N, C-alpha and C positions, 0 to 999 in steps of 0.2 A: 764276568757273565760267560766265559767259555765252555762249552757243552751244555749250557741252561736252555731250557725251551721256553720260546716267548710267543705268545699269541698277540699278532698286530691287527687291529682291524682298520678297514680303509687303507690298506698296505700297499695297494698297486700304483697310486697316484701321490704327486705332492709331497707335503711332509711326511705322510706315510711311508711312501717308497724310500723316502732318504733314511729313516728310521730303520726299516727292514735292512737296507743296505749296510748301514753302519753298525747294526747289530751283527749281522752276518759276518763283516770284516772282522769283528772281534772274536769270532768262534761260536757265537750263539746259534742255536737251532731255531729258525725263523718259521712260523707259519703265517702267511699273511692271507687275509680276508678282505674280499673285496667285491661289490656288486658289478663292477665291469670286468667282465671276463676277458676281453681282448686286452686290455691294461695288465691285468694279471699275467697272461700269458708273455707278454713282452717283457714283463719283470722277471720271470723265470727263464727267459730266454737269454738276457743279459748275465744274470746270476743264478745259475741252476742249483746253487746250494740252498735256495730259499724255497720251502713249498707253499703253493698256492692252493686255495679253495675258493670257488664262486659261492656268494651266499648273500642274502640280504640280512643286514643285522638285526632288523625288527622283526626278523621270522625266529620265534623261539625255536621251532623243531628243526630248522636248518642249522642254527649256531649249536645246539644240543648234539647234533649229529658229528659237527665237527669236533667238538670238545671230547665227545666220546672216542672220535678215532684218534686224536693225540692220547688219551689215555690208552688205548690199545696198543698204539705204536710205540710209544716214548715211557709210558707208564709215570709220567710226571708232568708239571707245569710250573714254571718258575716266576712266569710274569705275563702281565697283561697290558697291553696299551690301548686303550679305547680312543681312537683316532676318527673312526668312521663318522662324517658329517656331512649335511647339506652345506657345502662352503660358501653358497652366495648369501651374504649378509643382507641384501635386500628384499623385503617383502612389497607385496601391494601396497600402495598408499594407506596409511593408518585407516581412514574413515571407509574404505572400500575391502579391507582386509576380511577375508571368508575364513570361517572357521578350520575348512579343510585345509587349507594353508598353513595354518598355525599349527594343528594338529601333527601335520607331515614334518614339520622341522622339529618339534618336541619330541616325536617318537625317535626319529634318527638320532638326533643330537643328545638328546638327554635320557630317554626312556630305554633305548638300545643299550647305553652302557651300563645301567642299573641291571639288566636282564644278564647280559653277557659274564658281568663280574659275579653275579649270583651263581651262574652255570659253572664257572670257573673256581668258585671257592672252595671246594673240597680238596682239588689238587693244590691250589694255591696254600691252603693251610697245611696241607701234609708236607711241604716243601718250604714254610716260611718264606712264601713269595712276596710279591709286591706287584702293585697296581698304578700305573701311571694314565691320568685322564689328560686330554688334549682338549683345553677351552680356547678361550681368545682374549685379548685386551679388551675387547667390545663387551665382556662381561660386566666392565667397570666404567666404560665410556660409550656413547654412541653418536650415531649420525640419524637424520631423519629416515623414517620407514624402515627400521630395522628391529622391530619390536620382538620378532620371532625368535631370530637367532641371538639376540642379545639376552632374552630371556632364557634361552635354552643354554648359553654358557654361562650364564649367572647361575643358574640351577646346577650345573656342572661343579661349579666352586663349591657351592653347600654340600652337594650330593658327596664331595670328596672328603671334606672333613667328617660329615655323618658316617660314611663308611668306616674311616679311618678309626673311629670311636667304636664302631659295631666289631670290626673283625680283628682288632689290635688285641693281644700283642703277635699273633699267629701270622697277620698279614699287613703290611705297610700300603696306604693309599696316599699317593700325592696328586699334585695337578701342575701343568705347565700351561701359560696363556701367553702364546705367541703374539708379536706385534706384526710388522711387515715383513713377511717371509717370501724372498723371490723363489717361487716353485718352478718357473718355466725358464728360466734364463732370459728374461725379458731385457731388451734394450733399454735400460734405466737412465734417466737424466742425472746430472751431477746434483741438481737441488734433491732429487729424491734421496739421495745418499746423504747431502750435507746437513739437511734437515733433524737427521738422528744426531743424538749426543755422542754416539760412537764413530760417526762419519761414514756411515754404510748402512744400508737395507740388509737385513738379516737373510741367512743362506739355511738351507734345510739342516746342514750340519750343525748349525748353532742350536737347534732343538734336538737332533739326535743325539748329541754328545751328554745334553744333560738328562735325557731319557735313559741312556745307558748307566748314567751315574746313580740315578733314582732307583733304578732296577737291582743295582749292585749292592753287596755288602757293605761298600764305602758310605752307604747311606743307611746305614743300619738304625740310626737314631733320629731319622728324618720321617715323619709321618703328618698327614693331615694339613699340609702345606701347598701354597699355590706360589709357583715361580714365574715371574713376568720376565719373559725374554723379548724386549722390543726395542732394544738400541738406546733406551731411557725417554722414549716419546711420552710415556705416561706421567714422566717427572718433569717434563717441560712446560712451563707455563708459556701459552700463546696467547695473544690478544690482537684483533685486527687493528692496525694503527689507520 
């Protein structure tokens, strides 16, 4: 991925920040987009090789302007990481859930990846690029009152293989579904780690390294797939005793 140009949405915090930093360390030219301007400035202050643009991913005109700027400055785009999301998985209790709350989550988590991918497609096709969508294990398992988030991430899984079918063979499209990823370096308990089959909670590096692989030519025969990175939790049978 050295000298490639990659756009990362939601790139100023959490998993997105880890992806930006990992790709930048590999020599990739990274353009991070985030609605949180302060977090974006903090990102580039610690890593000035990363470019930051403040924007709302649901605003098509704002994203179009950024993608045009990438074209004018670099003349190419090799990868897109659709990571931006409303990360809180919980919504108002189902029987009280208002349509505006549902629509907001769907707009950011599902519609925005469609819009941004469409805007990026001409440059991605020209460079036989790749798209990586960041979903969640909540696409396939749920807790109470997570309807909007779970539906948005399940939709993103389906959008992934639909796009891969539409834009192949010129562009590859894959998905990553993270489990519990420690993005804040919290003080975690031993039980938090030991309940995972790997014996530990995941780190942003676990996701970022897979993103790097899926964007690279090493994954040239991989498209339309979802990769679950969760320390084995979705394969663990759990019953209350």
